[in-house]
C-alpha positions in Angstrom: 171.6 46.2 89.1 168.4 45.8 87.1 165.7 48.4 86.9 162.4 47.1 85.5 160.2 50.1 84.7 157.6 51.6 82.3 158.9 54.7 80.6 155.5 56.6 80.9 155.3 55.9 84.7 156.1 59.0 86.7 157.2 57.0 89.7 159.6 55.1 87.4 160.9 58.5 86.1 161.5 59.6 89.7 163.4 56.4 90.5 165.6 56.8 87.4 166.4 60.4 88.3 167.2 59.4 91.8 169.6 56.6 90.6 171.3 59.0 88.2 171.7 61.7 90.9 173.4 59.2 93.1 175.6 57.9 90.2 174.2 54.4 90.5 174.7 52.4 87.4 171.8 50.1 86.3 170.5 48.1 83.4 167.1 49.3 82.2 164.3 46.9 81.2 160.9 47.9 79.8 158.3 46.0 81.8 155.7 45.9 79.0 158.1 44.7 76.3 159.9 42.2 78.5 157.7 41.3 81.5 159.2 39.3 84.3 158.9 35.5 84.0 157.2 33.4 86.7 160.6 32.1 87.8 162.1 35.6 88.1 159.1 36.7 90.1 159.3 33.7 92.5 163.0 34.4 93.0 162.4 38.1 93.7 159.5 37.3 96.0 161.7 35.1 98.1 164.6 37.6 98.2 162.3 40.5 99.0 160.5 38.9 101.9 157.4 40.8 100.9 153.9 39.3 100.4 153.1 38.5 96.8 150.3 41.1 96.8 152.9 43.8 97.0 154.1 42.8 93.5 150.7 43.6 92.0 150.0 47.1 90.6 146.8 47.5 92.5 146.2 51.0 91.3 146.5 50.0 87.6 143.6 49.9 85.1 144.2 46.3 84.2 144.2 45.1 87.8 140.8 46.9 88.3 139.4 45.7 84.9 140.3 42.1 85.8 138.7 42.5 89.3 141.8 41.0 90.8 141.1 42.3 94.3 138.3 39.7 94.5 140.1 37.0 92.5 143.6 36.9 94.0 142.6 35.4 97.4 141.3 32.3 95.7 144.3 31.8 93.5 147.4 29.8 94.4 150.9 31.4 94.5 151.8 29.7 91.2 148.6 31.0 89.5 149.3 34.5 90.8 152.9 34.4 89.5 151.8 33.2 86.1 149.2 35.9 86.0 151.7 38.6 86.9 154.1 37.4 84.2 151.4 37.5 81.6 151.3 41.3 81.4 153.9 43.7 82.7 151.2 46.3 83.5 150.0 44.0 86.3 153.4 44.4 88.1 154.1 47.1 90.6 156.9 49.3 89.3 159.6 50.1 89.3 161.4 47.0 90.4 165.0 47.2 91.4 167.0 44.0 91.6 170.5 44.0 93.0 171.9 40.7 94.2 169.7 39.7 97.1 168.0 43.1 97.3 164.7 43.5 95.7 162.8 46.8 95.9 159.2 47.1 94.8 157.9 50.5 94.0 159.9 53.7 94.6 160.1 54.9 98.2 163.1 57.2 98.4 163.9 56.4 102.1 163.7 52.7 101.4 166.0 53.0 98.4 168.5 55.2 100.4 168.7 52.6 103.1 169.1 49.7 100.7 171.6 51.3 98.3 173.4 54.1 100.1 173.7 53.0 103.8 176.1 50.1 103.0 
């Protein structure tokens, strides 16, 4: 299980605490130091079944500074994946990858269903 997170992110801290409380082992990866590659993102996008927009950190400063709300609709999926991989701060976090399960952001009920109800 791979947890991609940013240590200063409060949502990421909550996710880590939740995983530890449930004794779920994971490998930790710092999203800024080692951002996802376009290939990883494409794989996770497919496995998640989510729209690509969900992988963007729409509340982040960089997203707003780059005015991506207006630019993304005119970009191809490939261009968006390359953009996402260019800076980990553009990616919604935390990301949890476990086999074919990909969770984007931390919603406790979603994580419980995906990880505990098996």
